[in-house]
N, C-alpha and C positions, 0 to 999 in steps of 0.2 A: 701779252694774256687776252686781251680783246679777242684779236687772229684765229687763236688757240682756240676758242668757246664760241665765234660763227664758224669754224671751220668743223666741230664734232657736232654743233646743231645742223650743219648742213647734210655733211654723212650719213649722221644717225636715223636723218627720213629712211636711208636703202640700206644702212648696215646697223647693226645690233652689236654692242657688247656690253660683256655681263663676267663679272667673277663671284662666284660662290663659294662660301666655304663649307664644310661635312656638317655646318646645324643649320645651314639653310639663311648664313646671312650673305647679303649679296650689296654688289655697288654695281651699277650698270647706267650706261647710256643709248637710249633708248627712244624711238621714236620723238625725237627731237625733245628730249626731258633726262635729268641725269635725276638717278634715283636710288636710297640706300636705305635698307629695312632686312627683316628674315621673311622670306616666304617659306612657312609651313606647308602652303600647298605643294609646292617643288617639293619640299622633303618627304613630305606623303608619297608623292608620285615616282620619286626616287624607291623608296625603300619596297614600294610593292613592284614597280616595275622591274628592278635588281633581282628580288627574289624570283618573279613569274619567269624573268630573261635565263634565268641560272635552270631553272626545271626545266624550261622548254629545251637548252641547247644541251640538256644532260640527257633527256628523253631521246632528242636527234641524234648523237652519240650512241646511245643504244642499238637504236634500230637499225643506225651506219652498221655497225659492226653485225649484226644479224644480216645485215641486207652486200654485205660485202661483196659479193661478186657480182654487183653491176657494174657494167662502164660509167667511165666519166660523162658519157653524152645522154646516159638516164635521164627521163624529167622528174625523179622522187631526187636524184641527188642533187641535182640542179636547183629544184626551189628548194632543197634541204640549206645548201649554200645560199640563194640567195635569202631565204629567211632569217640566218646566222648573220649577213653583211648586215640587213636590217637593224636588226636588235642590235648590231655591236654601232652602230649609227647613232640607234637611238638611247642607248646606255651612254657612247658619248654628249648626249646633248644633255643627260643629266645628272654627267660625276660633277665633283667638286673642281674648282679651278675658273682658269680662263676662258669664255666662249666667243666667237666671232662668227656671225650669222647674216645672212642676205635677207629683205627683209621686204614685203610689197612699202612703195610711199606712204607714210603716214606721220601726221604728227599732233601732238599733242599740245595747246595753248595755255593751260595753266596749271593748277598746283592743285594737287591729289597728296592726300593722308590719311592714313588711320592707324591709330592707338593703340587697337585690342590685339587680339592673338594676331602673331603675325605682324607687325605695328611696322611700318613704311613712308615713307615720305620722298615724293617725285615735285622736281621743279623744273619750268620749263627752261631752256637752256638760253631763250633769247634773253630772259630776267638776268642771268647771272650775263651776257654780254653788256647788258644794259648796268648793270651793277659794275663790270668791271669799266666799263666808259664815263662814270662820274668823276675819278679821279686821270683820267687822261687828257679828258675835257677840260677841268680844274687847273692839271698841269700847260697843258698847251692853251688856253685863257694866262695866263700868267708870261707865260714863254711870249705871246704876241704884246700883250701889255706893255711889259720889259723892250721890246724890239719897238713900237709906236712910239713910244716914248725917249728913247735916245735916239729914232730918229727927228726926232721933233725939238731937239736941246733940251730933255728934262732929265730931271734927276730919274734912273729905271724903279728905285728904291721907293720916293714919296713924290716923286711930280714936281718937283720946285725946279723953276725955271732956269736953265745954266747959260741962257745966249749969252748975257751982258756980261757973263765972267772970262777971265782972261783962259785961253783953250791951257795953258800952262798949267792951272789950277786943276789938282786930283781929284781934288774931293770934293764931294758936295757943303757947302756953306749951313743947310738946313740938318740933312740927318747924318753927316758924316759919311756914306756910302762911296766908295771907288766909282770915278767916271768914266762912263763906257764912251766909245766912238760911235755914231751911228750908222 
């Protein structure tokens, strides 16, 4: 788990992964942070852009019908196609679903939230890494302590000295735990 969080943190400096639904709700890993919320600004931009793009494409199709005799090398037809491809690329960025984009290297280092219109919560991935590290460190500490006790001829559970006991004795006389070889 810790390795996954650290990898996501490092990669999110160069790549952003966002998922939007139709209502503007999002889950994202961007610029070293994990975020959830509702982006009403994105939703409004999406509505405005899509209506403008549809009108522009419809107008361009109408003009192309009138300009039908032109050759494919004609500058107007080439610019028309370039505009269409640009509109398609931008509309792909504003559609709902999963988006993966390359971004310049930037990182955010602290928590950010807003609870009004368009609520959101962002937390840096390094904080999630620290949270994942705590149980891993506790489990590692218990394993190291048990191994040290077993090597020192002590009970791995309670620490009682088992040095003077015969090796045939299979349990600790203090707590009843099974004896382990060190």
